[in-house]
Phi, psi and omega in degrees: 000132178281146179295159176294153180288141170277183191297320177296311182293330176295315185291328175298319177295308181300316181296318175301316181294321173299315180291325176297318183289328180289327179293318180303319180292322179300313186297320176302317187283324181295323179305312181294323181294327183284318183261354184295324181294338188258323193243350186085180176238048181282174180298332177297310182299309178300321174298322182290319183292312181292327177290325174295316177300314179294318179295321175300315178299308182301323176289318174302315179296320180292315179291324180290325176293326176294313177297324179300328181274332186255336184236084179297341178284342185271130183243162178300325179292337175288313173306317187282337174286318177301313177301320183293323178289318184294321180290325177297337178269000182298317178297336182278328176265352174286343177302315182297338180285331179281000000 
């Protein structure tokens, strides 16, 4: 069992969760900007994008929870760096969508 977090660690965790949540919202909006010219921005497109984001979040929480229990070497910082790299390649892989 881990010791309780001190005040700084707790605020660092809350700040990280806040920034990650804001990033997910920005990616959802950018997704609409990428596919909007081709499929429109109707309620069905927004629903599809939001549903995809929520299902992805749920799958990530499930996988992350299991990895937290079975892979003690894996840290949140590793996952955030990998996520940043994958988000960074979105402009390059969005060209085939167009």
